[in-house]
C-alpha positions as CSV (number, residue, x, y, z in Angstrom):
1,M,0.0,0.0,0.0
2,Q,1.2,3.5,-0.9
3,S,2.7,5.7,1.8
4,K,1.3,9.3,2.2
5,I,1.9,12.2,4.4
6,T,-0.7,12.6,7.1
7,V,-1.2,14.9,10.0
8,V,-2.9,13.5,13.0
9,S,-4.4,16.1,15.3
10,I,-5.1,15.0,18.9
11,I,-6.9,16.9,21.6
12,V,-6.4,15.5,25.1
13,E,-9.2,16.4,27.5
14,N,-8.3,13.8,30.1
15,S,-4.7,14.1,31.3
16,S,-4.8,10.6,32.7
17,A,-4.7,9.3,29.1
18,T,-1.3,10.8,28.5
19,E,0.7,7.6,29.3
20,A,-1.5,5.5,26.9
21,I,-1.1,8.1,24.2
22,N,2.7,8.1,24.6
23,D,2.8,4.3,24.5
24,L,0.7,4.3,21.3
25,L,2.9,6.9,19.6
26,H,6.0,5.0,20.6
27,S,4.6,1.9,19.0
28,F,4.1,3.8,15.7
29,D,7.4,5.7,15.9
30,S,8.8,4.3,12.7
31,Y,6.1,6.1,10.8
32,I,6.3,9.4,12.7
33,V,8.2,12.2,11.0
34,G,7.6,14.9,13.7
35,R,5.6,15.7,16.7
36,M,4.5,18.9,18.4
37,G,2.7,19.2,21.7
38,I,1.0,22.2,23.2
39,P,-0.3,22.3,26.7
40,Y,-3.2,24.7,27.0
41,R,-3.3,25.0,30.7
42,E,-6.0,27.7,30.8
43,K,-8.4,25.4,29.1
44,G,-7.2,22.2,30.8
45,I,-6.4,20.4,27.6
46,A,-3.4,19.5,25.5
47,I,-3.0,19.6,21.7
48,I,-0.7,17.2,19.9
49,C,0.1,17.2,16.2
50,I,1.8,14.2,14.6
51,V,3.1,14.1,11.1
52,M,3.3,10.6,9.6
53,D,4.6,9.0,6.4
54,A,2.5,5.9,6.3
55,S,-0.2,3.9,4.5
56,S,-3.8,4.7,5.2
57,D,-4.1,1.4,7.1
58,V,-1.4,2.4,9.5
59,V,-2.8,5.9,10.0
60,S,-6.3,4.5,10.5
61,S,-5.0,2.0,13.1
62,L,-3.3,4.7,15.1
63,S,-6.2,7.2,14.9
64,G,-8.7,4.5,15.8
65,K,-6.7,3.4,18.9
66,L,-6.3,7.0,20.0
67,G,-10.1,7.7,19.5
68,M,-10.9,4.7,21.8
69,L,-9.1,6.4,24.7
70,N,-11.4,8.2,27.2
71,G,-11.1,12.0,26.8
72,V,-9.1,11.8,23.6
73,I,-10.2,13.1,20.2
74,A,-8.1,12.3,17.0
75,K,-8.7,13.5,13.5
76,T,-6.5,13.1,10.4
77,V,-5.7,15.1,7.2
78,T,-3.9,13.4,4.4
79,A,-2.0,15.0,1.5
80,K,-3.3,14.2,-2.0
81,K,0.2,13.4,-3.3
């Protein structure tokens, strides 16, 4: 399957999910090009942006697993090329 550049945007509303998120990201680290995390303390959330170079199956697997975590929202945007 063809590899594409995808951005996974994650909003963390439940800080107790942080360890599970980091474990998941570590298990997909061979596909991750870069990562940026922003703690938004005033709102009590964290925003994480992940850039991946992976097939749609791999991206779907990660975003689905993230979305199953309590208090975590994950959405993806994939480049057309």
